[in-house]
ZADO-1210 file (C-alpha; in nm, 4 decimals, padded with zeros to 6 digits):
<atoms>
<atom x="00.0000" y="00.0000" z="00.0000" code="UNK" pos="1"/>
<atom x="00.1158" y="00.3557" z="-00.0635" code="UNK" pos="2"/>
<atom x="00.0868" y="00.4626" z="00.3010" code="UNK" pos="3"/>
<atom x="00.2925" y="00.1608" z="00.4144" code="UNK" pos="4"/>
<atom x="00.5614" y="00.2380" z="00.1568" code="UNK" pos="5"/>
<atom x="00.5628" y="00.6028" z="00.2670" code="UNK" pos="6"/>
<atom x="00.6017" y="00.4971" z="00.6296" code="UNK" pos="7"/>
<atom x="00.9048" y="00.2796" z="00.5394" code="UNK" pos="8"/>
<atom x="01.0602" y="00.5664" z="00.3444" code="UNK" pos="9"/>
<atom x="01.0123" y="00.8033" z="00.6372" code="UNK" pos="10"/>
<atom x="01.1603" y="00.5449" z="00.8757" code="UNK" pos="11"/>
<atom x="01.4590" y="00.4969" z="00.6424" code="UNK" pos="12"/>
<atom x="01.5076" y="00.8725" z="00.6205" code="UNK" pos="13"/>
<atom x="01.4887" y="00.9073" z="00.9996" code="UNK" pos="14"/>
<atom x="01.7441" y="00.6283" z="01.0467" code="UNK" pos="15"/>
<atom x="01.9753" y="00.7941" z="00.7921" code="UNK" pos="16"/>
<atom x="01.9511" y="01.1302" z="00.9680" code="UNK" pos="17"/>
<atom x="02.0175" y="00.9689" z="01.3072" code="UNK" pos="18"/>
<atom x="02.3195" y="00.7848" z="01.1608" code="UNK" pos="19"/>
<atom x="02.4534" y="01.1074" z="01.0091" code="UNK" pos="20"/>
<atom x="02.4161" y="01.2954" z="01.3389" code="UNK" pos="21"/>
<atom x="02.5781" y="01.0114" z="01.5358" code="UNK" pos="22"/>
<atom x="02.8689" y="00.9865" z="01.2900" code="UNK" pos="23"/>
<atom x="02.9215" y="01.3631" z="01.3020" code="UNK" pos="24"/>
<atom x="02.9167" y="01.3583" z="01.6817" code="UNK" pos="25"/>
<atom x="03.1690" y="01.0719" z="01.6972" code="UNK" pos="26"/>
<atom x="03.3974" y="01.2411" z="01.4421" code="UNK" pos="27"/>
<atom x="03.3873" y="01.5655" z="01.6389" code="UNK" pos="28"/>
<atom x="03.4727" y="01.3840" z="01.9631" code="UNK" pos="29"/>
<atom x="03.7613" y="01.2079" z="01.7888" code="UNK" pos="30"/>
<atom x="03.8989" y="01.5425" z="01.6704" code="UNK" pos="31"/>
<atom x="03.8756" y="01.6720" z="02.0286" code="UNK" pos="32"/>
<atom x="04.0645" y="01.3679" z="02.1608" code="UNK" pos="33"/>
<atom x="04.3343" y="01.4143" z="01.8986" code="UNK" pos="34"/>
<atom x="04.3659" y="01.7799" z="01.9945" code="UNK" pos="35"/>
<atom x="04.3944" y="01.6903" z="02.3639" code="UNK" pos="36"/>
<atom x="04.6594" y="01.4300" z="02.2841" code="UNK" pos="37"/>
<atom x="04.8674" y="01.6973" z="02.1107" code="UNK" pos="38"/>
<atom x="04.8009" y="01.9368" z="02.3985" code="UNK" pos="39"/>
<atom x="04.9158" y="01.6784" z="02.6516" code="UNK" pos="40"/>
<atom x="05.2480" y="01.6369" z="02.4697" code="UNK" pos="41"/>
<atom x="05.3023" y="02.0143" z="02.4673" code="UNK" pos="42"/>
<atom x="05.2098" y="02.0418" z="02.8352" code="UNK" pos="43"/>
<atom x="05.4395" y="01.7553" z="02.9354" code="UNK" pos="44"/>
<atom x="05.7287" y="01.9052" z="02.7415" code="UNK" pos="45"/>
<atom x="05.6675" y="02.2519" z="02.8802" code="UNK" pos="46"/>
<atom x="05.6236" y="02.1343" z="03.2393" code="UNK" pos="47"/>
<atom x="05.9446" y="01.9312" z="03.2212" code="UNK" pos="48"/>
<atom x="06.1522" y="02.2496" z="03.2524" code="UNK" pos="49"/>
<atom x="05.9387" y="02.3778" z="03.5376" code="UNK" pos="50"/>
<atom x="05.9762" y="02.0502" z="03.7281" code="UNK" pos="51"/>
<atom x="06.3542" y="02.0556" z="03.7033" code="UNK" pos="52"/>
<atom x="06.5504" y="02.1225" z="04.0189" code="UNK" pos="53"/>
<atom x="06.7555" y="02.3808" z="03.8305" code="UNK" pos="54"/>
<atom x="06.4472" y="02.5882" z="03.7425" code="UNK" pos="55"/>
<atom x="06.3242" y="02.5732" z="04.1043" code="UNK" pos="56"/>
<atom x="06.6614" y="02.6881" z="04.2320" code="UNK" pos="57"/>
<atom x="06.6905" y="02.9713" z="03.9804" code="UNK" pos="58"/>
<atom x="06.3394" y="03.0889" z="04.0601" code="UNK" pos="59"/>
<atom x="06.3884" y="03.0711" z="04.4377" code="UNK" pos="60"/>
<atom x="06.7228" y="03.2538" z="04.4132" code="UNK" pos="61"/>
<atom x="06.5471" y="03.5201" z="04.2107" code="UNK" pos="62"/>
<atom x="06.2887" y="03.5690" z="04.4875" code="UNK" pos="63"/>
<atom x="06.5613" y="03.6484" z="04.7409" code="UNK" pos="64"/>
<atom x="06.8058" y="03.8300" z="04.5110" code="UNK" pos="65"/>
<atom x="06.5527" y="04.0795" z="04.3801" code="UNK" pos="66"/>
<atom x="06.4828" y="04.1937" z="04.7357" code="UNK" pos="67"/>
<atom x="06.8464" y="04.3064" z="04.7624" code="UNK" pos="68"/>
<atom x="06.8271" y="04.5430" z="04.4643" code="UNK" pos="69"/>
<atom x="06.6688" y="04.8814" z="04.4053" code="UNK" pos="70"/>
<atom x="06.3669" y="04.8421" z="04.1802" code="UNK" pos="71"/>
<atom x="06.3627" y="05.2061" z="04.0685" code="UNK" pos="72"/>
<atom x="06.5797" y="05.1350" z="03.7613" code="UNK" pos="73"/>
<atom x="06.3720" y="04.8373" z="03.6483" code="UNK" pos="74"/>
<atom x="06.5267" y="04.5316" z="03.4883" code="UNK" pos="75"/>
<atom x="06.7988" y="04.7461" z="03.3326" code="UNK" pos="76"/>
<atom x="06.9348" y="04.8337" z="03.6781" code="UNK" pos="77"/>
<atom x="06.9836" y="04.4721" z="03.7813" code="UNK" pos="78"/>
<atom x="07.3252" y="04.3041" z="03.7671" code="UNK" pos="79"/>
<atom x="07.3614" y="04.0976" z="03.4504" code="UNK" pos="80"/>
<atom x="07.3328" y="03.7575" z="03.6228" code="UNK" pos="81"/>
<atom x="07.0179" y="03.8550" z="03.8163" code="UNK" pos="82"/>
<atom x="06.8651" y="04.0238" z="03.5105" code="UNK" pos="83"/>
<atom x="06.9238" y="03.7056" z="03.3074" code="UNK" pos="84"/>
<atom x="06.7455" y="03.4969" z="03.5719" code="UNK" pos="85"/>
<atom x="06.4599" y="03.7450" z="03.5926" code="UNK" pos="86"/>
<atom x="06.4074" y="03.7319" z="03.2165" code="UNK" pos="87"/>
<atom x="06.4325" y="03.3506" z="03.2051" code="UNK" pos="88"/>
<atom x="06.1710" y="03.2995" z="03.4752" code="UNK" pos="89"/>
<atom x="05.9426" y="03.5831" z="03.3624" code="UNK" pos="90"/>
<atom x="05.9460" y="03.4715" z="02.9997" code="UNK" pos="91"/>
<atom x="05.8810" y="03.1108" z="03.0986" code="UNK" pos="92"/>
<atom x="05.5598" y="03.2218" z="03.2711" code="UNK" pos="93"/>
<atom x="05.4836" y="03.4664" z="02.9897" code="UNK" pos="94"/>
<atom x="05.5007" y="03.1807" z="02.7391" code="UNK" pos="95"/>
<atom x="05.2670" y="02.9812" z="02.9596" code="UNK" pos="96"/>
<atom x="05.0291" y="03.2793" z="02.9694" code="UNK" pos="97"/>
<atom x="05.0323" y="03.3083" z="02.5903" code="UNK" pos="98"/>
<atom x="04.9620" y="02.9364" z="02.5542" code="UNK" pos="99"/>
<atom x="04.6615" y="02.9604" z="02.7869" code="UNK" pos="100"/>
<atom x="04.5395" y="03.2841" z="02.6276" code="UNK" pos="101"/>
<atom x="04.5515" y="03.1326" z="02.2781" code="UNK" pos="102"/>
<atom x="04.3736" y="02.8129" z="02.3777" code="UNK" pos="103"/>
<atom x="04.6785" y="02.5877" z="02.3398" code="UNK" pos="104"/>
<atom x="04.6655" y="02.4920" z="02.7071" code="UNK" pos="105"/>
<atom x="04.3594" y="02.4270" z="02.9169" code="UNK" pos="106"/>
<atom x="04.3523" y="02.6736" z="03.2096" code="UNK" pos="107"/>
<atom x="04.2667" y="02.3851" z="03.4433" code="UNK" pos="108"/>
<atom x="04.6100" y="02.2366" z="03.3724" code="UNK" pos="109"/>
<atom x="04.7904" y="02.5548" z="03.4694" code="UNK" pos="110"/>
<atom x="04.6146" y="02.7017" z="03.7702" code="UNK" pos="111"/>
<atom x="04.6861" y="02.4394" z="04.0345" code="UNK" pos="112"/>
<atom x="05.0508" y="02.3640" z="03.9569" code="UNK" pos="113"/>
<atom x="05.1484" y="02.7284" z="03.9084" code="UNK" pos="114"/>
<atom x="04.9412" y="02.9414" z="04.1435" code="UNK" pos="115"/>
<atom x="05.1910" y="02.9533" z="04.4313" code="UNK" pos="116"/>
<atom x="05.5161" y="02.9867" z="04.2364" code="UNK" pos="117"/>
<atom x="05.3726" y="03.2289" z="03.9819" code="UNK" pos="118"/>
<atom x="05.2321" y="03.4435" z="04.2629" code="UNK" pos="119"/>
<atom x="05.5689" y="03.4546" z="04.4413" code="UNK" pos="120"/>
<atom x="05.7539" y="03.5293" z="04.1203" code="UNK" pos="121"/>
<atom x="05.5137" y="03.8037" z="04.0168" code="UNK" pos="122"/>
<atom x="05.5358" y="03.9633" z="04.3628" code="UNK" pos="123"/>
<atom x="05.9148" y="03.9633" z="04.3355" code="UNK" pos="124"/>
<atom x="05.9416" y="04.1070" z="03.9834" code="UNK" pos="125"/>
<atom x="05.6430" y="04.3408" z="03.9894" code="UNK" pos="126"/>
<atom x="05.8274" y="04.6501" z="04.1250" code="UNK" pos="127"/>
<atom x="06.0971" y="04.6028" z="03.8598" code="UNK" pos="128"/>
<atom x="05.8384" y="04.5604" z="03.5843" code="UNK" pos="129"/>
<atom x="05.6554" y="04.8760" z="03.6923" code="UNK" pos="130"/>
<atom x="05.9819" y="05.0746" z="03.6974" code="UNK" pos="131"/>
<atom x="06.0773" y="04.9353" z="03.3584" code="UNK" pos="132"/>
<atom x="05.7418" y="05.0488" z="03.2198" code="UNK" pos="133"/>
<atom x="05.7981" y="05.4007" z="03.3570" code="UNK" pos="134"/>
<atom x="06.1532" y="05.4214" z="03.2224" code="UNK" pos="135"/>
<atom x="06.0374" y="05.3479" z="02.8677" code="UNK" pos="136"/>
<atom x="05.7928" y="05.6339" z="02.8199" code="UNK" pos="137"/>
<atom x="05.4471" y="05.5082" z="02.7400" code="UNK" pos="138"/>
<atom x="05.5441" y="05.1393" z="02.7241" code="UNK" pos="139"/>
<atom x="05.2835" y="04.9885" z="02.9508" code="UNK" pos="140"/>
<atom x="05.2861" y="04.6588" z="02.7634" code="UNK" pos="141"/>
<atom x="05.6084" y="04.5219" z="02.9167" code="UNK" pos="142"/>
<atom x="05.5038" y="04.1860" z="03.0650" code="UNK" pos="143"/>
<atom x="05.1394" y="04.3001" z="03.0704" code="UNK" pos="144"/>
<atom x="05.0141" y="03.9567" z="02.9661" code="UNK" pos="145"/>
<atom x="05.2107" y="03.8021" z="03.2500" code="UNK" pos="146"/>
<atom x="05.0585" y="04.0478" z="03.4964" code="UNK" pos="147"/>
<atom x="04.7077" y="03.9692" z="03.3734" code="UNK" pos="148"/>
<atom x="04.7783" y="03.5969" z="03.3904" code="UNK" pos="149"/>
<atom x="04.9131" y="03.6220" z="03.7451" code="UNK" pos="150"/>
<atom x="04.5989" y="03.8090" z="03.8530" code="UNK" pos="151"/>
<atom x="04.3696" y="03.5582" z="03.6849" code="UNK" pos="152"/>
<atom x="04.5551" y="03.2601" z="03.8322" code="UNK" pos="153"/>
<atom x="04.5375" y="03.4183" z="04.1780" code="UNK" pos="154"/>
<atom x="04.1614" y="03.4679" z="04.1410" code="UNK" pos="155"/>
<atom x="04.0963" y="03.1260" z="03.9935" code="UNK" pos="156"/>
<atom x="04.2913" y="02.9296" z="04.2514" code="UNK" pos="157"/>
<atom x="04.0629" y="02.7159" z="04.4618" code="UNK" pos="158"/>
<atom x="03.7722" y="02.7491" z="04.2193" code="UNK" pos="159"/>
<atom x="03.6832" y="02.5777" z="03.8972" code="UNK" pos="160"/>
<atom x="03.8991" y="02.7184" z="03.6191" code="UNK" pos="161"/>
<atom x="03.5983" y="02.7168" z="03.3904" code="UNK" pos="162"/>
<atom x="03.4110" y="02.9762" z="03.5969" code="UNK" pos="163"/>
<atom x="03.4948" y="03.3300" z="03.4929" code="UNK" pos="164"/>
<atom x="03.5295" y="03.5824" z="03.7684" code="UNK" pos="165"/>
<atom x="03.4441" y="03.9483" z="03.7284" code="UNK" pos="166"/>
<atom x="03.8160" y="04.0261" z="03.7205" code="UNK" pos="167"/>
<atom x="03.8800" y="03.7810" z="03.4380" code="UNK" pos="168"/>
<atom x="03.5989" y="03.9320" z="03.2332" code="UNK" pos="169"/>
<atom x="03.7317" y="04.2841" z="03.2908" code="UNK" pos="170"/>
<atom x="04.0835" y="04.1810" z="03.1930" code="UNK" pos="171"/>
<atom x="03.9601" y="04.0096" z="02.8776" code="UNK" pos="172"/>
<atom x="03.7431" y="04.3063" z="02.7852" code="UNK" pos="173"/>
<atom x="04.0007" y="04.5778" z="02.8468" code="UNK" pos="174"/>
<atom x="04.3237" y="04.3957" z="02.7693" code="UNK" pos="175"/>
<atom x="04.4808" y="04.5487" z="03.0787" code="UNK" pos="176"/>
<atom x="04.5008" y="04.4559" z="03.4406" code="UNK" pos="177"/>
<atom x="04.2194" y="04.6180" z="03.6282" code="UNK" pos="178"/>
<atom x="04.1543" y="04.5636" z="03.9934" code="UNK" pos="179"/>
<atom x="03.8188" y="04.7025" z="04.0983" code="UNK" pos="180"/>
<atom x="03.8304" y="04.9178" z="04.4098" code="UNK" pos="181"/>
<atom x="03.6100" y="04.8198" z="04.6981" code="UNK" pos="182"/>
<atom x="03.2829" y="05.0053" z="04.6943" code="UNK" pos="183"/>
<atom x="03.2552" y="05.2876" z="04.9439" code="UNK" pos="184"/>
<atom x="02.9695" y="05.2789" z="05.1805" code="UNK" pos="185"/>
<atom x="02.7229" y="05.5615" z="05.1491" code="UNK" pos="186"/>
<atom x="02.7359" y="05.8209" z="05.4229" code="UNK" pos="187"/>
<atom x="02.3886" y="05.7189" z="05.5353" code="UNK" pos="188"/>
<atom x="02.5041" y="05.3545" z="05.5649" code="UNK" pos="189"/>
<atom x="02.8159" y="05.4480" z="05.7594" code="UNK" pos="190"/>
<atom x="02.6401" y="05.6476" z="06.0300" code="UNK" pos="191"/>
<atom x="02.5228" y="05.4541" z="06.3333" code="UNK" pos="192"/>
<atom x="02.1520" y="05.3976" z="06.3567" code="UNK" pos="193"/>
<atom x="01.9702" y="05.5216" z="06.6709" code="UNK" pos="194"/>
</atoms>
């Protein structure tokens, strides 16, 4: 009968559409797995340097050595050996920041292993970076991505890396580090109530 034949054609069409959707979904998942496999190799290679005892020692020496120098002249005012260490460590983290920013690395892979050391390193080099920016008139971009990354990592630590904080959104939107000031209480709120 014509209605029976039509029903079989519709069923065949539905099965074909379902098969096409399922095949597309599986192919897309496979591409994602391949991408993650490549990402894992990059991460392992990149983290190898960070896990080395030599890198730890250089970074920890930098934390103490920078405290002995005047930050007012920026990186340029540091002795050559200390300046070399500062650039090595800063540019290692800057590369990491670029890789996260460009989607090469998953932020969840970087927040937990780096939050403490990156925070210490940024605290140590920050006065030198700020002086360096002032010494080169108008160059506010010196290690700006690293500063933004350090702020984001500090905010994301202890939370899911997939959740965006207000700070992260502001940094992404403006391209600069912005730390919102605490809101002032209104005068009427500050006065004691009778």
